[in-house]
N, C-alpha and C positions, 0 to 999 in steps of 0.2 A: 895203661889204656889211653889211647888218644882221645882228643876232644870229640872226634866224630863218632867214637864208639861208646861214649858215655850214655848210660840209660837216661831216659826222660826223667827229670826231677820235677815233682809236682809240689806246689806250695799250697798250703791250706788257704782257701779264700773265704772271706766273710760273705754272707748273703748279699747280693747286689741291692743297693738302696732302692733302685727302681722297683724291684720285685717286692720289697717290704712295703713301699708306698702303695703298690697295687693291691697287696693283701689288705692293708688297712682300708683302702678305698672300697674294697669288696665286702668289708664287714669282718675284718680280722678279730674284732672284739665282740662280734655278734654271738650270742649264745648258740645259735643254730649253725653258723658258718665257721666259727673259730676252730673247733675240733678237726673237721675235715681239711680245712686249709693248712693247719699246723701239720697234720699227718702227711699231707701231700708234699710240703716243703721238706719236712724231716726225712722223708723217704727218697728224696731226689738228690743224687750225687751231682756235684758240679764237675764236669769233665774238664780238667785243666789242659791247656794246650802247651806244647813244648816239643823238643826234639825227640823223634822216635828212634829208639835203639835198633840197631841191625841185629837180626837173629843169626846164630851160627849157621853155616851152609848146610849142616846135617840136620838141622831142626825140622821136625815134622809137625805141621799144623793140622788141626782137625776141629770140627764143630760138634758139640754134644748138646743134648737136650735134658733139662731137668726142671720142667715147668716153664722154662724159657731157654732160648738158645744162647750158647756162650762159646768162646774160642779157647782152645788149648794149644800148647806148644810143648813138645818133649824132645829131648836129645841126651846123648850120653848112654853109658852102660854101667850097670852095677847096682848097688843099693838104691832104692827109689826114694827120692825126696820131693815132696810137694812144696812149691813156693807160692804163697798167697799174699797178694798186695792189699793195701788199705783203701779206705773210703775215698772216692774220687781219683784213685790211681789206676794203674794198669800193670800188666805183667812186665813191662819194661823196667819198672822200678826194682824188680827182683832179679834182673838179669846178671848184675854184677856178682851177687851171691851164687846164683845158679851156675854161671861160668866157672867160678872158683871150685864149686862142688864137683862139677863134671871133670875138671882137670885133676881131681884127686881120685877119680874112678867111681863116680856115682852117676845115676840117671836123674835128670832134672825134669820135673813136670810142672809147668806153669799154666795159669789160666787167667783170662780176663773175666772177672766176676760179672754176673748179669748187670746190665746197665752201666758197665765200665769198659774203658778201652775200646776195642773193636766190637764188643758184644752189644747187641741191640737192646733197646729198652730205655725207659726214662726213670723208672723208680725201682727200688729193690729194698731188701732188708736182710738181717742176719740169718733168718731161717732159709730164705731163698739161696743165699750165698753158701750156707752149710749144705743144702741139697746139691748144689753144683759140685762141691768138694766130694760129697758122697758118690755122685755120678762118675766123677773122674776115677775114684778108687774102684768102682765097679767095672769101668771100661779098661783101665790100665793095670789094675792090681793094687793091693793095699800098699800104702807107703811105709817105708822103714822109718821115716821121720817127716815132720812138717815144720817148715820155717814160715812164719806169718807175721805180718806187720799190721798194727793198729786194728781197724775193723776186721781185717782178715784173721787176726788172732781170735777174736770172739767167734767168728764163723767156724774156725777150725775146732774150737772147743765144743761148739754145738754139733759139728759133724761127727766128732768122736762119740757123742751121745747117740748118734744115729747108727753107729756101728763101724765107723772108720777106725782102724787099729794101728796107728803108728807106735813105734817103740820109744820115740823121743820127740820132744817138742822144743823148738826155739822160738820164742815170742819176742818181738821187738816193738816196744812202746804199745803194749796191748790195750785195746779198748776193753774196759772191765765188764761192762754190762749194758743192756738196753736201758735200764733205769738210770745209770749214770749219764748215758748219751742224751736221754730225754731231759734230764735236769740241766745239763750243760747247754743244750739247745734252747731251752726256755730262758735261761739267763742271757743268751746271746740275742734273742729276739724280743726280750723284755715282756714275757708273759708269765703268769704265776706258775711256779714250779709244780705246785700241787695239781693244777689243772693239766699240765703237760704229762705228769705222771699217770693220771687217769687215762689220758688219750693213749699213752704207750701200753698200759696194761690192757685196755680194751682191745687194742690192735693185736696184741699177742694172743688174747683169748679168741679173737676172730680167726686166727690161724690154727686154733685148736691146741694152744700151748699155755701152760702156766708161765708167767714171767720169769720164774726161777730157772727155767730151762735156757734162758737167754742171759746167763750170768756166769762169768768165769769163776766167780767166788763161790758158787753154789756147789753142793755135792754132785759128783759125776765121775765117770771113768777117766776124764782128763787129769783129775787131781792125783791119780795114782802113778802118773808117768814121770820119769826124770824130765825136768823142765828147766831150761835156761831162759831167763827173762833179761833183756838188755833195754835200758831206758835212760834217756838223757836228763840230767838234773835241770836243764834249761828248757825242756819241752813245754811249749806254750799251748799245745793242743790237748794233750792228756798229761796231767801232772804226774811226776814220778811217784808221789805218795800213793797213787792208786796201785802201782806195781808193788810197792813195799807192802801194802796190805794184802795183796793177793799171795805173795810169796811166803809171808809169815804163816799162812794157813795151808800151804802145800807141803806135804811131807818130803817130797823129792825135788822141791823147787829151789832155785838159787837166782839171785839178782845181781847183775853188774850195772853200776851206775856210771855213765860217761859224762863228760863235760864238753860243752861247746858244739854239740852236734845237732841239737834240736830234734824235731819230729821226723823230718824227711831225709836230711843229709846223713843221718845215722846209717842209712842203708848202703851208702857208698863208701863208708869208712873202712880202711884196710884192717885196722885192729879189730873192729867189730866182726868183719868177715872171718878173720883167723880164729877168733874166740868161738863163733858159731860153729865153724867147721871142726875145730878141735873137740867141742862138746858132742857134736853128732858122731864123730868117729870114736867117742869114748876115751879121749886122751886128756880130758880136762876134769879137774876136780875143783869146785868152787865153794867158798864159804857161802853161808845163807845170803848175806848181802855184802857186796864189795864195791869199792869205787876205783875208777881208773882215771 
């Protein structure tokens, strides 16, 4: 793949210092303002700028609605695979995997999650992302498999609870739960983790959900699926131990631990692509946890 064809690679960005200073100035520690301000920032993805990947000439773009408007791209023919990007990313991050899948005789369906990529909006959450995946399945048909990265993995798990029915899952550096994300966020912005946990639980209940529905480790239909998890030992965004804990409790789950790929570059690695595609085509048998 030439440099001009490389998908956009996003780097995780810390919250801008100016934004944090502004939040403090507005009463970040005020009992009345702290919760709403935290939730606003917590729900706002930072859209990283970068090189935009070129879509294949045969790709079909469309816009769908699921509470908010979002962009989809599909191309290829054969078993249908959904590709779901992570927080702050876009569908370009998944094009390398999608192109390889199509070359093997599959149909690829990608989406810019709400408030990501070309899709409008400023704030989103795992429930809204899951509803977008559900809407894609309703429009194009149920997927034979889902390949998802980071936040997209949590959204895929929630979507399966909504009735999306893949036969296999490949999750790359999955975000384990809303609760973990809230705790990690609290540590980054230096607010009490217990307070942020209450904010996250209250937010979930405002959506009409119990927080356990926003947790890959909780009981649910996703846990009954053959699942391959790939996670890098040096991931600085989501520690690999989170995936180790998940897979230990998944009857049909296996984990491959890579070295030196981090949280985002793992998506463009050729060996990762080959392992994902071999698993999706049912040509791979993995031990519970393995390192490469």
